[in-house]
C-alpha positions in Angstrom: 0.4 94.7 -25.4 3.2 91.9 -26.5 3.1 88.4 -24.9 6.2 86.3 -25.3 6.0 82.3 -24.6 8.5 79.9 -24.4 8.1 76.5 -23.1 10.8 73.6 -22.9 11.8 70.1 -20.7 15.0 70.5 -18.6 16.4 67.6 -17.4 16.3 68.0 -13.6 13.9 68.4 -10.6 11.9 71.3 -10.3 14.0 72.2 -7.3 16.9 72.0 -9.6 15.6 74.1 -12.5 14.0 76.5 -9.9 17.6 77.0 -8.5 19.2 78.1 -11.5 16.0 80.0 -12.6 16.1 81.9 -9.4 20.3 82.6 -9.5 19.1 86.0 -11.4 22.2 87.4 -11.4 24.3 85.0 -13.3 22.0 84.9 -16.6 24.7 86.8 -18.4 26.0 83.3 -18.2 22.8 82.1 -20.2 22.4 84.9 -22.7 24.9 86.9 -25.1 23.4 90.0 -24.9 22.3 90.3 -21.4 25.8 92.2 -20.2 25.3 92.4 -16.7 22.6 91.9 -14.2 23.5 93.3 -10.5 21.4 92.9 -7.2 20.2 95.8 -5.6 18.6 94.1 -3.1 17.2 90.4 -2.5 14.7 90.7 -4.6 15.5 93.6 -7.3 18.0 93.4 -10.2 19.6 96.1 -12.7 19.6 94.1 -15.9 22.0 96.1 -18.5 20.9 94.4 -22.4 23.0 95.5 -25.5 21.5 94.7 -29.1 21.2 95.9 -32.0 23.9 98.4 -31.3 22.0 99.8 -28.2 22.5 99.5 -24.7 19.0 99.1 -22.5 18.7 99.3 -18.9 15.8 98.4 -16.7 15.1 97.6 -13.0 13.3 94.4 -12.2 11.5 93.1 -9.1 10.8 89.7 -8.0 7.5 90.1 -6.5 6.1 86.9 -6.3 7.9 83.3 -5.4 6.7 79.8 -4.9 9.5 78.1 -4.7 9.7 75.0 -6.8 6.3 75.7 -8.8 6.8 79.3 -10.1 8.4 83.1 -10.0 6.9 86.4 -11.0 8.4 89.7 -11.4 7.5 92.9 -12.4 9.7 96.0 -14.0 10.3 99.1 -11.7 11.9 101.5 -14.8 12.6 101.2 -18.6 10.4 99.4 -20.4 7.4 98.4 -18.5 7.5 94.6 -18.7 6.3 91.8 -16.5 6.7 88.2 -16.6 6.1 84.6 -14.8 8.1 80.9 -14.7 5.7 77.9 -13.9 7.4 74.7 -13.3 6.0 71.4 -13.1 7.2 67.9 -13.1 7.3 66.0 -16.1 8.7 62.9 -17.7 11.8 63.2 -18.0 12.1 66.4 -15.7 10.4 69.7 -15.1 8.5 71.8 -17.6 9.0 75.2 -17.7 6.6 78.0 -19.0 7.7 81.6 -19.8 5.5 84.2 -20.4 6.8 87.7 -21.1 4.6 90.6 -21.5 6.0 94.0 -21.9 4.1 97.6 -22.6 5.1 100.8 -24.2 2.9 103.8 -23.7 1.3 103.6 -26.7 -0.3 102.1 -29.9 2.6 103.2 -32.0 4.9 102.6 -29.8 3.6 98.7 -29.5 3.7 98.3 -33.2 7.2 100.1 -33.7 9.7 99.0 -31.1 8.0 96.0 -31.2 9.0 95.0 -33.9 12.5 95.4 -32.4 12.5 94.6 -29.3 10.0 91.5 -29.2 12.8 89.6 -31.6 15.9 90.6 -29.1 13.5 89.4 -26.0 12.3 86.5 -27.7 16.4 85.6 -28.6 17.2 86.6 -25.1 15.0 84.4 -23.6 15.0 81.4 -25.8 19.2 81.6 -25.6 18.9 81.5 -22.0 16.5 78.3 -22.1 18.8 76.3 -24.3 22.0 77.3 -22.0 20.2 76.4 -18.5 19.0 72.8 -20.6 22.6 71.9 -21.9 24.0 72.9 -18.4 21.5 70.8 -16.3 22.5 68.0 -18.9 26.6 68.5 -18.0 25.6 68.4 -14.3 24.0 65.4 -15.1 26.1 63.3 -17.2 28.9 65.1 -14.6 26.9 63.0 -12.0 26.8 59.7 -13.6 30.6 59.4 -14.4 32.9 58.1 -11.6 35.2 60.8 -10.0 38.9 60.6 -11.6 40.4 62.9 -8.7 40.0 59.4 -6.2 43.6 57.4 -5.9 
């Protein structure tokens, strides 16, 4: 079963980082290939991704929440996958570790589809990490500068 891992320091306290990550339906803002994330209920989301000329759809349910330390999900349809965010306070902000595992129905599919799927999933998660980090940096700069609308 292929595994994708990312580890990044985010320049904010765990509560703020967790709040951004938990807004699952906002992920199209963070990764170009994510076309939409539609809430089906408070914990289940339908993802639509366009990559390599193909559309992929799957439903994901958040199965475990431990704010602001972590979040775990499992797919309910489409390619079987699970994932977990682990957040820990660190010097300069919050360290976020992301682990995604996906499971295909047989070894041959794991090898062939994995050659396509793994780079796509890796790219999406890396791009989302970078853009969330950038958003936090911009918000921090905005908080440090005086407001121009006071007269």
